[in-house]
C-alpha positions as CSV (number, residue, x, y, z in Angstrom):
1,X,-22.7,-20.3,-4.6
2,X,-22.8,-16.5,-5.1
3,X,-20.6,-14.4,-3.5
4,X,-22.1,-11.5,-1.5
5,X,-19.0,-9.4,-1.3
6,X,-16.2,-8.7,-3.7
7,X,-12.9,-10.0,-3.4
8,X,-11.6,-6.6,-2.8
9,X,-14.0,-6.1,0.2
10,X,-13.0,-9.4,1.5
11,X,-9.2,-8.5,1.5
12,X,-10.0,-5.1,3.2
13,X,-11.9,-6.9,5.7
14,X,-9.2,-9.1,6.4
15,X,-6.8,-6.3,6.7
16,X,-8.7,-5.0,9.5
17,X,-8.8,-8.2,11.3
18,X,-5.5,-10.0,10.9
19,X,-2.3,-8.3,11.7
20,X,-0.1,-11.0,10.1
21,X,-2.0,-10.8,6.8
22,X,-1.8,-6.8,6.9
23,X,1.9,-6.8,7.3
24,X,2.6,-9.4,4.8
25,X,0.4,-7.4,2.4
26,X,2.7,-4.3,3.0
27,X,5.7,-6.4,2.3
28,X,4.3,-8.1,-0.7
29,X,3.3,-4.5,-2.3
30,X,6.8,-3.1,-1.8
31,X,8.4,-6.4,-3.0
32,X,6.3,-6.1,-6.2
33,X,7.7,-2.6,-6.8
34,X,11.1,-3.5,-6.1
35,X,10.9,-6.5,-8.3
36,X,9.6,-4.2,-11.2
37,X,5.9,-5.1,-11.3
38,X,4.9,-1.7,-10.4
39,X,1.2,-2.1,-11.6
40,X,0.8,-4.8,-9.0
41,X,2.6,-3.2,-6.2
42,X,0.7,0.0,-6.7
43,X,-2.7,-1.9,-6.5
44,X,-1.6,-4.0,-3.5
45,X,-0.4,-0.7,-1.6
46,X,-3.7,1.1,-2.7
47,X,-5.7,-1.4,-1.0
48,X,-3.6,-1.4,2.0
49,X,-3.8,2.2,2.3
50,X,-7.6,2.1,1.9
51,X,-8.0,-0.4,4.6
52,X,-5.4,1.0,7.0
53,X,-4.5,4.9,7.1
54,X,-6.6,5.9,4.4
55,X,-5.7,8.6,1.8
56,X,-6.9,11.5,3.9
57,X,-4.8,10.9,6.4
58,X,-1.8,9.8,4.6
59,X,-1.9,12.9,2.7
60,X,-1.7,14.8,6.0
61,X,1.3,13.1,7.2
62,X,3.2,13.3,3.8
63,X,2.1,16.8,3.0
64,X,0.6,15.6,-0.2
65,X,-3.0,16.2,-1.3
66,X,-4.9,13.1,-0.8
67,X,-6.0,13.4,-4.5
68,X,-2.4,13.3,-5.7
69,X,-2.0,10.3,-3.7
70,X,-4.8,8.7,-5.1
71,X,-3.5,9.4,-8.8
72,X,-0.1,8.1,-7.8
73,X,-1.7,4.5,-6.8
74,X,-4.2,4.4,-9.8
75,X,-3.6,2.2,-12.7
76,X,-2.1,4.9,-14.7
77,X,-0.2,6.6,-12.0
78,X,3.3,7.3,-12.2
79,X,4.8,8.2,-8.8
80,X,8.1,10.2,-8.6
81,X,10.6,8.2,-6.2
82,X,10.6,11.0,-3.6
83,X,6.8,10.6,-3.1
84,X,6.8,6.8,-3.4
85,X,9.3,6.6,-0.6
86,X,7.7,9.3,1.7
87,X,4.6,6.9,1.2
88,X,6.5,3.9,2.1
89,X,8.2,5.6,5.1
90,X,4.9,6.5,6.4
91,X,3.2,3.1,6.0
92,X,6.1,1.4,7.8
93,X,5.7,3.9,10.7
94,X,2.0,3.7,10.9
95,X,2.2,-0.2,11.0
96,X,5.1,-0.6,13.1
97,X,6.7,-2.6,10.5
98,X,10.2,-1.8,9.1
99,X,11.4,-3.7,6.1
100,X,14.7,-4.0,5.0
101,X,16.4,-4.6,1.7
102,X,19.3,-6.7,1.7
103,X,21.4,-8.3,-1.4
104,X,21.0,-11.9,-1.9
105,X,23.5,-13.8,-4.4
């Protein structure tokens, strides 16, 4: 059977329909970044941003040009910590999800 939509389109559609999935995707993207899997984390967050707030609006609330944000989350992007944390803060505010980091031994 041939798929009519790409996997990415399917994920983006599900983000729009399923709040639990959307929240889990945000958490997964940030967990990937924290665990050192930066490329996967950026890719997950890029899809999350595209399906939720969008780069235009995110640029407005972070005072960062949207094209700079798109570059940050591109495959070759290398975001500065200050910019990355500003984006994460806004994504949490926009979603109503507030993530915590805690030490586990």
